[in-house]
Phi, psi and omega in degrees: 000125182280161177293145174282171180302308179299323180294314178296321179298314180297318179295321178294317180295323177298318180290325177297313182294320186272342187223299188299321192297318182293325181279329175296323178294317179294326181287317182279328182081013179292122187295324180292317178294322177298321180292318184289332184260358181281159177291157178298139179065013176277180187301315184284347176270337182280146178290139179203149181288324183218125177233133182243132177261124177272121187281051179290329179295315178296325179293319178296316180296317179294320179294320177300318178295320180297318181292326181282312189231029175298328174247148183292146178286157170262112183247120185234136175264123183235156181290146181293331187272307187247006177061021178273146178300141177253108191296315182297317179294323180298317178297318179294321179297318177296325177294318178297319178299318181293316181297320181276356185051055192300320181297318178294322178298320179294320177298317178297313182296320182294323179293316177295322180295321178296322184286312185266326182112345180215153172206158182231148172237135179227153180260135177229160182205155175205101187298334182281335186240348185238141181277350180196165174300145181254162178238133181235141176273130176247123182296153184299328181273013174243005182219160177216125180271149178237117183249148172226119181056038178080002181251133179290115182265325183198158175232127178260124182237127180250127184227128176283125179253340176196139175217156179273158181302326180272004178059021178279340181222115182235129178258127181232149169258142175245108181260130178247109179266117175239166176301116177078009186204142175229124178246132181239133178236152180245131181234147174242118181211215179237188182296331181239013179226137180290321176086209186258147177281137180261170183291147181295339180296331177292327176296317180295329179294329180263010173086026179243129179282128178298331180212135178233127179257128180244133179296143180095180183246019180272145179267135183270032175206158182221140173254122180243108173282145181296309178191155180232160001277161170283116188296332180279327180230078190295331183271358181272171178259009178284151181280171181250131178289151174294343182265009183302129181067014182246001184296321179296320178294324178294321176294322177295323177295318177298320180293317180295318181289324177295322176296322178299313179294326176296320176300320178295319180294317180286337182279358177297145182296134177238152177244124176263117186235153176290160183298331182294339183276349183274154177228155181289149180294151183299326181296321181288326180297318181279340181281345180087207183289148179220145180285339180277163179295142181294152178253126181252152180218154177231119184272101181280352181270353179289125184259357178258152179283132178233152179279133179245125182278078180208142180268091184292328180294324182283319183281332180071015181258138180227166177285125182242115177285146180221130179210123182274155178286145178258120183277064186292315184296317180295317179293320181298316179294321179296312180297319180294321179295318179293318179299319179299317179294322179295312182297316179295319178296332178283350177101022183233157177281140178302328181296334177298332180259015177079021181258142177061036174260113183238135176083204184283158178294140181261165179210173176065226184298319180298322179293321179297316181296316183293323184259011188301320182297318178295318180294322180295317178297318179294322177298320177298317181293324178301324180296327178279338181272326193296306185296313177299322180293316179297318179295317181295316181292326175296316177297323179296317179295319179295319178293321178296324178295328180281317184280324182233074189294341184261009185267349176119344181284158178211153178270011178263020181220170175221172189246134172251143179236132179239124177279152176299149181290123185289319186268050178293112183275159175285159186300314181301318181294314180294320179298321178295319179295316180295325180294320179294319178295322180293320180294326181275358183054042186254001181210144178282170179297321180296317179298319180293323177294319178295324177295320182285328182231074183292343182268001182281151174283168182297319180298319181293323177297316180299318178298319180293321177298319177300315181297319180295317181295324179292314182294327181269003178077015182279339186210069181295331187294338184261009183299311182297318182297310183294317182295322177293323176296315179298319180295318179294322177296322177297325180277000179084018180256135179283116181297336183265013183282345180108347180275349183271126179225111180293162181296158180301324181296319180295321180295319185285328185265328186230007185294332183264000183275107181243156179285000000 
């Protein structure tokens, strides 16, 4: 039995209050939210004339997104039976990615996921207005996942569709995504209350189906946790924010930086002058008599000499400049130390954020060692992203085949996703490694090609190995076959379609030569 709308809403609100809210405040930098979510007697709770928020949380979230999706994913549609690429489906999949601006959506989702710890992706469609199914990012504080025995059973998504200016009346939809089924309910409540459920006929009036049945058992939504376990709720399936246990350090960084700016403000040059040097403000002179005490001012910006009607010899008062020292070095070291601890606690190397970089830029092995912590964290996150993305994209292709049957999609395939290789070495380092392996006769040509191009598919690797053997004279017999295949691919003809027939000479001399 799935959770009802009010039950899912209450669980989501509990998680927002206990977890999401404090990290959302650090991410957005809203001063009121920072004050409300800070610990008692901490910097943001104490009264102060000027408080500055250092956006280190936003920087961490953006960097996490860059490391995950800085380069576009390789998304391939393959047949269910033999795992071979399906060209027509691949073309349609690339078109869907382009229409949805899929890479930008992933960057957006990854940044929100880093900040809160969870994010959701859902598929939507409208055959009359959309050329293909669409993908939408749902923020972590607008959804709640429901798991049974470690398996995702349903996702509850709450979306505001209309609210009044005074927030006294808010209309929300509650979408329940299950395998093969989507149920939508309409509620009228307030900004912090779900309220009462309305009749389904109102949903139909605004163009929303109360229930949608989808063929198959795939869910048209995905829950992506940032990383697990959630240290505050270790037994839950909710993700962990990159800012977990770092809010106090972030508040300390804001306090240190605010103190630095206060030193700059207090360190401005001041002039201590005798009372005789002051003059009444112009407004009071023209206003006439006043019951309040007069206001005197001294214009330190006047650069011309003016006569002052005062006997300085008699009074013995002179202009005394005053300027306090600015503790810039001490504040800079303090802020850098706190930032280093925050970045390390978030799971990244300080060098990823431009900290502790001395001398010339490094590459190769030295770069791997220096950035290892960032790469390890990104690899962990990739493991949480890959399976939900593949399942979601497979469901999207199957739905596209049903809604747009003549566009090329089919439900006889599934989608594979390959992340870019994190430890991409520079050419000199890799060339030196390959040369040593070749000299030691410790790796085959295929292995060396895979090392140089870890993101290539198996077919592409085989083609490259063929070219290398031909160029080096290792396999002259396959020259005609390979060259004809390359020529046919250039002409847009599939060499494996059955129309390709190598010459008799090629068959007799090289037909049995396999890698």
